[in-house]
N, C-alpha and C positions, 0 to 999 in steps of 0.2 A: 633474299635474306642471307647475309653473311653466316656462315656456321661457325659455331664456337669451339669446334674440335681442334685441338693442336695439331700441327703437321709435322711429319718427319721428313727431314731433307735427305735425298738419295745421293750417291756418288756422282751422279751426273748433274747435281743441282736443282732437279725437279723434285717437287713435294708431294707428299701422299698424307691424307688425313689418317690420323693414328688409329682411329675407330671406323670400322666399316661394317656392313651387313654381309654375312655369309649366306650363300643360296643352296648349298649342298643339302640334298634331301627335302627341299622345298618342292612340294608337289606343283606340277604345271597349273593346276586349278586354284592353287592358293598364292603362288609367288608373285603374280601381277599386283593382287592388293597388297601384299607385304612389301614389295618395293615401293609402291605408291605411298603407303602409310610411312615407311621409313624416310622417303624424301620430304614428306610433309612435317616429319618430327625433327627433321635436320640432318639427317645421314646424307653425306655427299660421295661416299665411298662404297661401292658395291663389287662384291667379289663373285664372280661367276666362272663357269667352266662349260666346254662343250659337253662333256660326259655327263653333265647333270641332267641333260636332257630337258632343260627349261629355259633356255636362253631367249627363245622367241617371246616368251611370257614376260621375262624380265625386260625385254626390249620394248614390249607394248607399254609398260609402265613409263619407261624412260622417255619413250616418244610423246605420250600425253602429257608428261610433266613438263617437258620443254614446250610442246605446242601451247599449252595453257599458260606459260610464262612463269610457272613456280620456280624453274631453274634454267639457266643457260648450260649448253653443253660443256663449256669450258669450266663451270663450276663442279662438274661431276668428276670422279675419279673412277674409271671402269677398268676392272681387271678381268681377263679370261686366261684360259689354259689350253695348251696343246695337248691333245690326248695321245695316248701311247701307241695307236696304230697309225699315227701320222708323223712318226719320227724320221722316216726315210726323206732325205732332203728334198727329193721333187714333190713331197706331199705337204710340206710345211705351209707354203703361201696359200694353197687350196684350203687347208684347213682354217687358216685365220680368216680368209674370205667367207668361208661358211659362218664363222662366228660373228663377224661384222654383219653380214646379212641377216642373221638371226636377231641380233641385237638393234638393228637398224641405225648403225653407226658407221662412220667414215674412218674413224681411227680408235685404237685403245689407248688407254693411259699406260697399262702394263700387260704384258703378255708372258706367261711362265710356261716352261716345260713342266708338265703336270707331276711326271715321275720319271726318274732316269731310265727305267727299263721299257724297251720297245716290244710292242706286241705284232704278230704277223699282220701284214698289210692285207686286208680282206675286205672287199667292197661291202659296205652295208653292215659290217659286223665290228662292234667296239670291243667285244670281248671273244675273239675268234678261238673256237675250241675244236678239238678233233672228236671223232665218233664216241670216244669213252668220256667226253666232257673236259678233257684236260687242256688248259689255256695254252694257245700256241705263241711262241716267242719269235721275235725277229733280231737278226744280228745289227740292225741299224744302230750306229753309235751316237750318243748324245752329243759328243764333241762335233760331228758333222751337222747334227740337228742345229747346234748353237750358231754355226756359221750361217745358215739360213736364216735364224731368229736375228742375227745382226744386219742382215740384208733388209729385214722388215723396218727396222729403225732407221737405216739410211733412206728408205723410200717413203718414209712419213706415215706408215701404216700403224705404227705403235711408238709410243714415246720412250717407253722403257722396256727392258726385258729382264727376266730373272728365272728362277728355277724353284721347284717345289719338291720335298721330301728327298733332297740330295744329302749324302752323308759328307763327312770331312774329306775322305780320299777323292771322292767324285769332284767336289769343288776344287779341290787343289789340281785335278787334272784338266779341268774346265779353264781354270785361271791361266794355266800355262799356255793356252792357245787363244783365249779370248782377246779379241780387240776392243770388244765393248764389255765391260764387266757386268755381271748380274747385279741388280740394285737391292734384291731381297731373296732370301730362301724361305719360302712358306712351308712351315712344318707344323705337325701336331705339337701343341705347347699348352700345357696345364701343370698344376702343382704335383701331380703324380709322375709327370715326364717334363721337367722345367727346361730341359735342353741347355742347361748352364754353359756346358763345355763347348757345344757347337755355337751357341750364340756368341761366346767370346771368340772363338776361331773366326766367325764371320765378321764381327764387328772390327777386328784387328785389320781386316781387309776391306773395310769399308762397305760391307753388305749387311743389311738390316735383317731382322727376322720378322716374319709375320706369323702370328699364332693362330692355327685353325684348331678348332675342337677346344676352345679356351674354358668351355664349361663342362668338359669331359664327355662330349658327344652322347648323352644319355639316351638318344634316339637310334643310335647305331644299329643297324639290322642284326648284327651278329652277336649282340649283348646276351650274356648268359646269365640265368638266375643266380643270385648270390654274389655277383661280381660287385665291388665297391662303387658307390654312386657319389661322385665328387660333390655334387650339389647337397648332398645329405651328410657330408663329412662334419662330426660334432665339433671339432676344432674351428672349421670355418664358420659354422653356425654361431659359435660363441663370439668370433670376432664381428661377424655381421650384426649379431644383436646389440653387441655394445656399442657400435657406431651408428645403429639405426638403418642399416642397408640390408639389401638381400644378399645371399650368398653369391648369386650371379654377379651382382655389382661389384663385390669384393674381388671376384676372380678376374673381371675385366679390368678392374682398377689395378690389379697385382701387375698385369701385363703392361699397362701404360706407364707404371711406376718404374718398370724395368726398360722402359724405351722400345717395347715390341709393338709393332703394328698389331691390331687384334680385330678379328672378324667373327663375332658371335652370330649364330644363325637363330632366327625365330620367324614364325609366320603369324604369331599372336600379337596384335597391335599393342596390347598392354605390356607384354614383354619386350617388344621391339622398342617401346618408349622407355622402360624400365632401364634396359641395357644401354641407353643413350644417356641416362641420367647419373654419370660417373664423373663429372668434372666439378662437383662442389664438395669433394672431400678427398683426403689423401689417407694412404695407410702409413702408420707409424713404422719406423726402421725395424722395430721388434716384430711388428706384425709380419712384414715382408721377410724377415729371417725365419720366423716360425713357418709361414707358407713354403718357403724354400726348402725347409727341413723335410717335407712330405714326399720329396722326390725318391721314387723306388723304381725307377725305368718302367713305369706302368703304362706301357703303349697300349692304346685303345683302337688304333687303326693300323694293324700290322701287315696288311695287304698279303694275306697268306696265299691267295691264288696264284701268285707269280713267285713264290718261293722256288729257288732252284735257278732263277734267271741270273746270268753273269753280273747284271747290273742292279739286282735287287738291293735296295740301300740298307735294309735292316739285318743282313745275315753276317755282317762283320762285327768284330769287337770294337771296331772304330765307332765314334760317335757321329 
């Protein structure tokens, strides 16, 4: 079945469905069914990462759907991400191979550097800490990591490469040395943090934005009581009620209207289906302008554990 999801063209002329299924915080016991349901509903873009700890289960669903003839591999767009403990150039290819093995794939459509900051290379530990529990950093440079990522493209193991959580300065530095440009910068993006300046900067350079946590990450483990909940914002509810859609659908459509690739996460079949039902309406320019005005630099995924790292992306005044 051909998917009705519009596609975004990358700077290398390859295309990506504008809507995908996110898998962050999807428990291993739930994610196989969620991915299976998503493919049945019509999703063809799946966003994964080694650090999520659920790639084997995602892979089980992909394998079953290909085997049963529901989809062909070339109809799917599969993304994964290189984790922070594997930035050292000699570790990059092995990390990709582990992801390919987990997902039971021969290639990825897109491979991202998950964060610019590198962690200490410690076998078996994704969050290496000292005896006091402080996260241990590596001085591996993401510019050197990128050179290895480029080799993965040349060897046919990944079709496109990109970054995630990079700020403007880090992108500028990367672009100075890149022989293959990143196709996307995947960042937290929702009305409280709409990333308009970073988005404009990227788009001027042919780099797309992929919006993670587009619904405001209500299930983030570190959420505090009393923090504003995007899905309960009364102004968004008013827009949703007026057009007969849910707030989540409005938030997803908002990103699509802006030309951002968007990857909402759910493991509930009804919500996975509802999040996909966003192609039969448009937001008015007035609605988009109103939603734009909610921006308050309201970052919900601040990555506080690695504050103090020389490459932490959110400690500068730069966007």
